N, C-alpha and C positions, 0 to 999 in steps of 0.2 A: 404189229397188228394184234398180237396176243395181249400186250399191255393195254392198248387202246380198247380192245374188246372187254377186258376185265373192268376197266374204269367206266366204260359206257356200254353195258351189255344190251343186246337186242334179243329178247326172248321170243319163242315161237308164238304165232298168232293166237293159238288157243290158250296160251298162258295169260294173255291179256283179257280174253273174252269169256273164259269159262270160270265160273266161281268155284271156290274151294268147297269141299264137302261140309255141309252144315252152316255155311255163311250165306248171307244175302248178297245180291249182286251189287249192292252199294258199298260193300267193304272194299278197302284199298289194300295194297300190298304192304307188308310190314317193312318198317324202316328202322335205322339205327337210332333216330331221335325224332321227336315230334317236330312238325314243321312250324316255323314261326314267321313273323313278318320279315325278319332278317333273311330267312332262307329264301323268301320270294324275290329278294333283291339280287340274288346270285344264281348261279347255274344249278339246276336241280341235281339231286343225287344220281338219278337215272336219266340220261339225256336222250334226244331224238325221238321222243314219244309225242305224237301230235296231241295238241290240247283237245281236239274234237273226237278222239278215239272212243271215249266213253259214250258220247252221244250217238256215234255211229253204231256202236254195239247195241244200244237201246233201240235204234231205228230198225235194225235188222231183225231183232228178236224182241218185239214189244211185250211188255208185261201183261199177264192175264189179269182179268178184273179182280180176281181174288187176291191179287198182290203177291202171289208166289213167284217173285222174280227169279228165284234161284232154281226153278225146275225147267225141264225141256218139254215141249208139246208139239204134236204133228199139226200141220196146217190143214184147214178144211178142204174137201174135194170140190173143185169148181164145177164139175159136171153134174153134181147132185142138185136137182131142182126142188127137192122137198124142203119144206121149212125146217128150220134148224131144230125146233122142238120135237118135231115128229121124227126127224132123223135120230135125234138123241134117244127118243123113246124106243125106237125100233132097234137101236144098235146097242143096247145095254149089255148084251152078252158079248158082242164083239169088243166092247170097251174093256171089259175085264180081261179079255185075251190080250188086248194091246198093252194094258198096264203091266201085265206079266212080262211081256217082251221088253217094256221100257225099263223095268228094274234090272234086268240082265244087262241092258246097254249101259246104265249108270255105273254099275260096278266095274265095267270094263274101262269107262272114262276115268274113274278115280284111280284105278291102277296105273293108267297111262300118265296121269298128272303126277302121282307120287314118283314114278320112275324118272320123269323129266326133271322134277325139282331136285331129286338126289343127284342126278347127273350134273345139273347146274352147280350145285354146291361143290361137288368134287372138282369140277372144272375151275370154279372160283378159287379154291384153295391152291390148286396147282398153279393158277395164274398169279396169285399173290406171292407164292414161293419164287416163281420166275421173275416177278416184279422186284422183289427184294434183292434177288441175285443180279439183276440187270440195271438197277437205278441209283447207284451211288452218285454218279455225276448228275443225274436228273434231280435227285434229292438235294445235292449241294447247291445246284443252280436254283432250285425252287426255294431253298432256305435263304440263299443270298438275296434273291430278288423279292421274295414275298414275306419276309419276316422282319419286323421292326422291334428293336429292343430299347426300352426307355426306363431310366431310373428316376423315381420320384424322391427317393431318400437313400442316402448312403452314410450312415452314422457310425462313428467309432464308439461302441458301448463300453468296451473294456480293453485293457492292454495287459498282457501277462508275458511271462517268459517261460517257455517249455522246451526242454531238450536243446538248450543253448540257442534257441531261436525266439525272436519276438513274435508273439501271436496276438493279433487283434480280433476282437469280437465285433463283427459288423452287423448292423441292422439294415437290410436291403429291402426296399419296396419299389415297385414299378409295375410295368405291364409289357406283355408281348402283343403286338398287333400283327394280324395276318392280312395281307393285301390279296387282291384278286390276281391270279387264279389260285393262289396257295390256299386261301380260305375254302374254296370249293373242293379242291383236292383233298384237304383234310376231312371235310365233311363226308366225302365219298369213301375215303379210306377208312374212316371210323365206322361207316355202315358195314364195310366188309370185314374190318379187322378188330374193331372195338376201340378201346381207349388209345388216344394218341398223345404223346408227351415226350419229356426228356428224362433221362436217367441221371443219377449223381455224376457230376462232372467237375473236374479240377481245371480251372482256367488261369492263365497268366494275365496279370494286370500291369499295364504300362502307363506311365505318366505322359500325357500328351497324345496328339492324334497320330503320331508315327511310331513305328517299331523300328528303332535303330539297330538293335541287336538283342539277342536273347539275354545278354548280361544286364540290360537296362530294365529288366522286369522288376517292378517293386515287390512283387510276391505273387502268391497264388491264392485264389479264392475258391471255396467249395460251394458249388451250386447244387442244392438238394433236388430230388425228383419233382417234376412239375407236370401236371396233366393239363392239356389244352382245353379251353372251353369250346365245345362244339356248337353251342347255341349262339355264340357271338364271336365276332372276329377279335375281340379283346379278351386277353387272359391276364388278370392281375396276379401279382405275387407279392408276398410279404414274409420274410424269413430272417432269422438270425443265423449267422454262419461264421466260421473262423476264416481269418485272413493271415496266412503265414508270410512274414516279412522275409524277403530274400535280399533286398538291396536297400539298406537304410538311407543311403545318400539320395537315391531316387525317391524314396518315400518322403524324405525330408524336403526335397524340392517340391513334391506335390503338396505337402502341407503348407509350405511357403506360398505357393501359387494359390492354393485354395483359400487362404486367409486374405491374401492381398488382392486377388483378381475378382472380377465380376463373373467370370465364367472359366471353368476348367474342364478338362476331359480325361477320360480313361480310354485306353485301347485294350479291349478284352480279347484274348486270343486263346485258342486251344480246341481240342476235340470235344464235341458234345454228343453224347449218346442219345439216340432216338428210341423211343418205345412205341412200336406199332402193334398194338394188341399183344399177341404172344411173341411177336418177332422184334428184332432190334436192328438198328442201323447206326451209322456214325457220320456226322458232318463236322467240318472244321469251321469254327467261329472266329471271325476277325471283325470286330464291331467297335466303333467309337461311341462312347457314352458321354453325353454332355451333362455336366453338373453345374449348378449355380454356385458361384463362389461367394465369399463373405465380404467382398468389396472393401477390404481393409478395416472392417469393423469400425467404421467411422462414427457410429452413434454410440458413444461411451461416456459415462458420467461417473464421477466419484461422488456418490450421494452424500456421504458424510466422512469426516476425518477428524479425529481427536488425537491429542498428544498427551497420554495419561501420565507421563513421568519419564524418568531416566531409565534407559534400557540397560540391563546388566552387562551387555557387551559393548556399551558405549553408544553415544548418541541419545536421541529421544525416542521413546516408544511411539509407534504409530499404529492406529487402528482405524478401520473404515469399512465402508460398503461400496462395492463397485456395481454399477449397472451397465450391462453391455448388450447391445442388440445385434443379433446375428441375422442379417437379411436373407441369407440363403435358406430356402425351405427344404433343401435337399441334403445339405451337409450339416452334421452335428458332431461335436467332439466332447467326450467326457475327459476333462483334463485331470481331475483329481486334485491333489495338492501340488501346486506348482509355484516356483519362486520367480519373482519379477524384480527388475531393477527400475527405479524411477529416476529419470534424467531431466536435467534442464538444458535446453538448447544453448550452445555456446556461440559466440560471435564469429569464431573461426570455423564453425561447422562441427566442432568437437563437443559432443554432449558431456556433461558432468553429472556423474551419479550422485544423487542426494539422499537416496533411501533404497533399502531393499526390503521387500515384503513377501509374504507367502499367502497365496490365495488358497483357501480351504474348500475342498469339494467343489471345485469350479467346473462348470459345464457351459458349453456353447450350443444350446439347443436351437435348431434352425427356426427362423420365423418368430422368434420370441425375444423379449427382454430377459436377460439372465442376471440374477443377483447372486453375489457371493461375497463373503467377508474376506478382508485382508488384515494382516497384522505383521508388524516388523519394526524397523528402527531407521532413524536417519543416519547418514554417514558423516562423521565429523570431517570438516574441510581443513586442509593443511593451510597454515598461516603463510606458507611460502608460495602457494598457488593463488596469485592475484586474480586471475581470470575467474577461478572457481569462487573466490570470495565475492567478487562483484556480481556474479550470476546469482549467488545465494542471497546477497543483499537485496537484489531486485525481487526475488521470489518472496522473501520474508516480508518485505515492504508491501508488496501487492496483497499478500495474505492478510496482514494486519489492517489493510485498508478495506478488506472485504471484497477485493477484486479477484477474478479468476485468472489463473495462469495455466497455459497449455504446457503439459509435461509430456515427455516421451517415455513410453513404457515398453520394455523388452524383457523377454525371458532371461533369467540370470542363472549362472552356473553354481551359485551358492545362495543359501538362505540366510535369514536374519539371525539364526542361532548357530550358524557355522562359522568356523574360523577363517576359511579362505575358499578352498575349492574341494571340500570333502564331499563330493557328490554322493558317494556311497556311504557316508557317515553323516546321517541327517539328524542326529540327536534322537529325539523320541519319535520321529516320523517313520512309519513303516514303509518298507520298499514297495509294497503292493499299492500304496496310495500315491506313488510318485509317477510322473509321466515317463515313458521310455526315453532313452537318450536321443533318439532321432527327433522326437517331438520337442524335447527340450532345446536341442540345437536349432530346430526350425523356429521356435519361439524367440530364441536369442537373435536370430537374423531379421526378425520382423519388428517394426516400430509402430506402436499404436500411439495416437495423439489423444490424450485424455484431459479434459478440463479439471484442474485442481481448484476446488472452490475456496474462496476466502472465508475469513471468520464471519460469524453472524453478529459479532459485536465489534465493529470497526473503530469505535471511539476509544482508543487506547488511553490517550491523555484526557482525563476527565476535567482537570483544572490545572492552570499554571499561574503562579503568583510571583510577582517581582517585589522584593522588599530591599530596604537599605539602598535605595536608588541614588546614584551619584551621576549628576549631569555635569559634564565638563566642557566649557566653552573656551578652554585655553587655546585651542588651535582654531584654524579657519573653519573646520567642520567639527561640530560638537560630537562628543563621544559619551556613552552612557555605560555605567557599571551598575550591577545589581546582583543581589542574591536571588536565586531561582529555586522555587519549590514546586514540583509537579506531582500531581496525584495520578497514578496510572492504574487502570482496571484491566487486569489480564482477562482475555476472553476465556469463557468456560472450557473451550477446547484445549487451552494451554494450561495443563496441570503440572507445570514444572517451574522451578525457580529461574528467574532471570536477574542478572546483575547489570544495571546500566552504569557503564564506566565513563561515559562521555556524552554530553548533550550539546547540540549546536542549533539553537533556535534562530528563527527569522521572525521578528516581531513587527506587527503592523499596529499603529496607534490610531484610534478613532476618537473624535471629539464627543460623539454621541453614540449610544448603543445601537441605534438604527441607522448610523451613517453608512452610506453606500460605498464610500471609498475612504482610505486612510489619509491622514495628513502627514504622516511620517512613517519611516521604517527604520528598524534597528537590526543591523546585519553584522553580527560578529565575524571577524575575519577567520576565525577557527573555533573549533569546539572547545569546551571547558570540561575539566574533570568533574565527574559526578559520583555521588555516593548513594547507594540504594538502601533504603530502610524497609524491611519487610516485617520485622518483629513488632508486634503490638498494633499492626494495621488491621483493619477489617478484612474479612476473608476475600481473597482475590485482589486486594489492593496493595500497592507498593508506593512508597514515597521516594522521589528522586530529588536530591539536593545538589545544586550546582551554583556556579557563579558566571556572570557575564562581566568580562573585564575589558573596559575601554572599547566597547563596540561602537563603530561609526553610526551616527544618527543622520539620516537624510530626510530633509523636508521634501515631500512629494511635489511635483510641478503643479503650480497654481494653487497650492495650499498654504501659502505664507500667512494669510490672515488667520486660518485655523490654528496654525502653529503659534502665532502671537497670542491667541486666546488661551491656548494651552499654557504658555508661559505666564500669562496674566493670572490664570487660576492659581498657579504655584506661588507667584510673588505677591500678588495683591489680594487674593481671596483667602477666606478662612479655611476652605476645603477645596481640594482640587481632585476631580475625578475624570479619568480617561479610560477608554476601553481598548482592550488588546485582543488581537487575533493573530494567528500565524501558523507557521510550520516549523517542525523541529526534526533534526536528524539525531538519532540516538545510537551510540555504540553499545551493543549488548553482548555480554559474555555469558554464553549458555552452552549446554552440551553439544549443540550443533557446531559451535565455534565462536570466534570473535567476529560478529557481524554488525553491519550498520543498517538501521531501519530508517528509511527516508520519508520525509514529508509527512510527519505525524501532525495532524491538525490539533489546534488547541485554541482556547479563548478564555478571557478573564477580564479583570478590570483593575485599575490602580486607583485607590482612594486614599488620599493623603491630606494632612493638614497643610494649609497654605501659610505663607509667611506674613500675611496681613500687611504687606507693604513695608516690612521691617520697621514698623512704628510701635510695636507692642512687645518689648520696649524699643525705643529708637536707638540708633547707633550712638556710641559714646566715644569722645576723644579723651583719652586719659592723660595725654601730655603733648606738648609741642616743643620742639627743640630747633634752635637756629643752628644750621650746619655751617654755612659759609655765605659770604656775600660777594657779589660781583657788581659791576657797574650798573647793571640793569635789573638784577634779580637777587632776591634774598631766598636762599635755599633753606627749606625747613623740613623737619621730619616730625611726624606725629604718630602716636600710638593710639589705635582705635579698637573698640570692642563692638561687635555686631552679633546680636542674638538671632538665631534662626529657629523659630518654633516648629518648622515643618520636619517631617520624617525624610524629606528629600535633601540630599547633599547637593549643593550647587557650587560649581567652580566657574566663576565668570571670567577667569583668566586675567589678563592684563586689562585694567580698566583705568581710564583717565576721567577725572571729574573736574568740573569747574568749581572754583571757590568764589563765592559771592558774599560781600559784606554790605549790609544795608541796601541790597538790591544792585550793588555795583560789582563788576568783575574785578577781583583783586589778585587772582592767581589760579593755580590748578594743583591738583594732587594726583599722584599715580600710585595705584596698587598693582604691584607686579602679579599678584595672584589673589584675587578676591574669592577665597574659598570659604564657603559657609557650611560648616558642619551641621548635621541634622540634630535638632532638638538640643542645641547647646550654644554657648557663646564662643565666638571665634575672635582671635586677637591678631591684629595686623600692624605692620609698620608701613606707613604711607609716606612716600617722598613727595614734597610739595614745593611750589615756587610762589613767592610774592613778588609781583611786578613793580619795579621802581617807577615805571611810567605812571602807575596808579598810586603815586606817593601820598595823595591826600587820604583816601580810605585806608591804605596800608598803614600809614603812620598812626592814624586814628585807632585802628584795631590793635596795633602793637602797644600803643600807649595805654589803652584800656586793659590790655592783657597783663602787662607788667605792673600795672597799678593794682592788680589783684581785685578788680571790680567786676562783679557779675551783673549788676544792674544799677543804673542811676537815672534819675529823671533828666531828660535832655534840656539844657539851657544854653542857647547860643549867645554868650556875652563875652566881653573882653576879659582876659585874665586879671587885669589890674582893677577891674570894676566888680568882681564877683564878691558875693557875701562870703563870709568865712565858712559857712556851712554848705555852700554851693560847690559844684564840681565842674571842672573844666570840660571833661568828656561827657559823652552821653551814657557811658557805662555799659554799652552793648558789646559783648565779646562773642556773640553767636555768629557762626559761619554757616552759610547754606552750601551744602555739597550737592552739585547738580550734574546729571548725566548729559547736559547739553554741550559737552565738550565736542569740538569738531572731529576729534579722533578718539572717541570714547572707547572703542573696542575694535579688536581685529576681526571679530566674528560678524559677518554680515547678518546672520540670522538673529544675533543678539542685539544688534544696534537699535532696533525700534524699542526694545524693552529698556535698555540702558538710557535711552534718550528721555524716557519718562520717569526715570528714577530721581528722587530728590529727598534729601533729609537734612535736618539741621543739627549741628554739633556745637557744643560749647566747651572750650578748653577749661580744664580744672584750675582751681586756685593753687598758687604755689604754697608749699608747706611753710616756707619762710617768706617774709616780705622781700620782694626782689629790689634790686638796685640800691635803694637808700636804707642802710641798716641802722644808723644812729647819727646823732649830731651833737655838737657842743657849741654853746654860745658864750662868747667872752664879752663881759659887760664893758669893761674899761676900754677895750680896743675896738668894740663894735664889730667884731668878726665872728665868723662861725667856721667850724671844722666839720666836714661830712665824712662819714665812713660808708663807702660804697662797696657793693658786691655784685658780681656777675651771676645771674640766676640760671645761666645756661652752661651746659657742658660742651666741650669740643670747640668752642669758639671764643675768641677774645674780643672784648668790647673796648672802645676808646671813647671817653666822654670829651667832647670838643667844647661844648658850650653849656652853660647852666644859667637859668633865670628862674629863681624859686621864691615863693612867698610862704611865710610861716604864720600860723594863727594859733592863739591860745584861747581856748574856749570861744568867746564871741569876739575877741579883739585880735586884730592883726598886729603881730610883733614887729615884722620888718621883712625886707626882701634882700636877696643876695644875687649878684650878677657876676659871672666869670666867663671869660673866653680863654680857655686854657691853651688854645693853640696860638694866641697872639703874644708873641715875645715882647712886643712893645709895651704891653701892659704889665710886664714883669713875670709873666707865667713861663714856666719851664717846658711846657708841652702838654698834650692831652693826658688826661688821667687814664691810665691803662688798667682795665679790669680783667684779670686772667680767668679762664674757665674754672668750673667746679673741679675739685679733686675727687674722683670716684674710684672705687675698687673695680676689679676686673669683671665683676658680675653685674655691673650697673647697666641699665638700659641707656637708650639714647638721651633721655632727659637727665639721667644720672640718679634718679631716685626710684626706679622701677623695681629693681631686684637687688640692689646693693646700697651701700652707704656712701653718701657724698657730703662733702663739706665745702663751703664757700671760702674764698680768700678775700678777706676784707681789706680794702685799700683806703688809706686816709688821704684826704685832699689837703692841699695847702689852705691856709687861712683865707677865707673869702670875706671881703668887706660886706657889712650889713647896714642897710639904711633902716633905722628903727623908727617905729611910730610911738609917739609919747604915751598913748593910752595903753598900748600893749606892753611897752617897755616897763611902765610902772608896775604892771601886773607880774612881770617875770622877776623884777628885782626882789620881790617878796620871796622868791624861790631860790635866792642866791645861795650857792653851795649845795643845792639839791637838784632834783629832776622834775621836769614837768612833761606832760604829753601834749604834743602839738600836732597840727595838721599842716601838711606841706602840699602846695600846688606848684607844679614847675613845668617849664618847657625846656627841653634839652635837645642837644644835637649829638647823636651817637654815630660812630663809624664802625661798621662791621666789615672787616677786610676792606674791599674797595667800594663798598656801598655806604653812602652817607645818608643817614636818616635825620633830617632836620625838622625842628619844631615838633619833636616827639612829646606829646603830652603825658606827664607823669604825675599822679596824685598818690599821696600817702597819708593815711590816718593813723592816729595813735602812735606817733613816732616819739620815742623817748629822747628828750633833749636835756643834756646836762647844762646847768647854769653855773658859770664860773665868773669870778671877779676879775681875774688877771687878764693879761694881754694875750 
């Protein structure tokens, strides 16, 4: 009852209705604070006073017309019937007497009022003392039910170590909210006691909503004195205070949760001292404070990154600027100088560290983007760690392509300038700028995902040229070899030397610059060694020299026509241009390690001289040799020269050509490897066959060839009827070499090209007249002796028959006929002509590289049927020599092959004229 009375006092009636001395009746009682709109919403300071009390007081004691509401007056006498003015006039003396008595009465009332007020004040003080002595439970209950504690900010401003303890400087901001009826009680208490608030308090802070045990306290926080706002139920606070760390493990857990979670909480517990005017009390605080977390700091960017050169401790120096958004408007942390490791995610879940950096003066200010610089170095990768090498290959490839890679970032136990784990030996870094160990460990356990931007200059290969191109069709699928020269432009961010040790390109060929799709692709089976040239190159440029060796060439599906056009440009055109695009893998030796950069794009073009159809100059046959004869075929061998004016080397592989003479098929020729060297003349040995079934044109060609005739006018006449200056043969020794052979090439892609190849060759003249070397005519016996020689090496000839006519100037001398194989005519057998005798260095014909000499064979005496006109002419040369022309038809056997009716002509044959038999 005493407490209730003190909180809600009911004063005596006269205290409400009698004004104080010297005050008007409209004055109100003094209060502890002015009334506001907020006050009207809650219970008034002094309760149970009717709202109409003031009006009732005025009704009982109406104010006089003079407005002196603060004085007392006697009511008029109702029995007096005189007018009021008269009564006043008659009673002036009595009025003075009444006023005298009224002054004495006012003094008595004032004394009574002062006495009552003093009594009330004493009673209130006694009641307050009794209240304080009797209300700990009431105050605790009112505190628990009526007071809300909210934090708007809890930032770590600084971290120091004092007296072997970690001490954090926290910036705390928030508000205390008073609910009903606590807010009304505070207002009333402040009216009686004065300022209401809290004293300096030391509170335990726990991580999470539950207090498991006292040992789980993170530490203690000092709450400075706070005065409650009496005019509002909300009291804001904003202060900086120390936080003494008691349990670093718990604090580390909180830091982990605060960075990773959307919401975290503190449990704050401990005694709070209350200040009630001059008096004090104590309540126990156990309150959960909800704090916004940083949600994993998901919004993070590496704004820039450069590699300025080699780091003194190995690897490549790394510098950059990090942009990090802290979504929590409540939590902020000043990190200072802190070390981070940069990792690449591994396929097996094990991250691989690729760099270590130090963030300088880093802060995580809540609700803001935070910028801070980083510097450090890359970590060289072990050549034995295949997984790390593959991961780093992918990262470097993405970087040079301008693509972003997500890297994992965690706090690290050592910095870029440290040797290993010298956390207390940080080089030039001062201890005051380092985060405490609990924060460092918390950062080590947290993983941030940060985009690592690619280079701003992704075109690393600015050009790629192929030279000394060699196209080889020797196998079913063509292969290409070439020298490769690539110009590389290092990005401005990469300010260190790189050495490209291997390059593996994949080249696509396009017929036109604007072609949508390639007609072929060139894919080496493996990379080729490369050489890097940096000296003498423009700034930032390097030249990489390599080779492509027998890389398979594949014609793309449906692009056979374009491929044939490509070959046509090379073989038949004066110039051939194709365009190339592609991708290349490059093995790079740099301070990071030996890494492979994948899929570097390049483009260029091939512009070469064409072969002009191999007609400028045309191919040349330097010799033809008869190798052996069979029943149906005469095997020959020829030496050929083909000039290739193009810069492209082409190996057509095994090629078979048809041989045509005067438009008729006479045989074929096979080149085991038709290799055309660039811008030079190539020499070949071609194996050929002359078909016996085609004896007519074959015999005609051989007759013209061994006759040493390159061209004669054709005259189809009988041998016995020709004029002495006419020729039996047509004199044509040209052969057409054609690609129309049914099995021209083993390469399907080459077959259309070879099918259209055609060129004409003419065998060279013999150095010495073949077959008929000399003759002697015996006048008296009318016989002749012939000296014959074999013009070919490696094969023996047998002359079976001879039918020859000799002419001197314009007169026919006579004719000789012999069938050496007919014993009935007295012949002993065919005249055998052994092959040429050549030294070991001679070619197939015998006169290419060495010296050869023919073995001359003398025939038996052959009867001559003379003509009188010609005979008279030669008698004048008796004992001397004359030059005659011989026309003959012979039959020659080469091994098992018999060549009959072989036409042989000889001019300027020296004939000896003798008288004897």
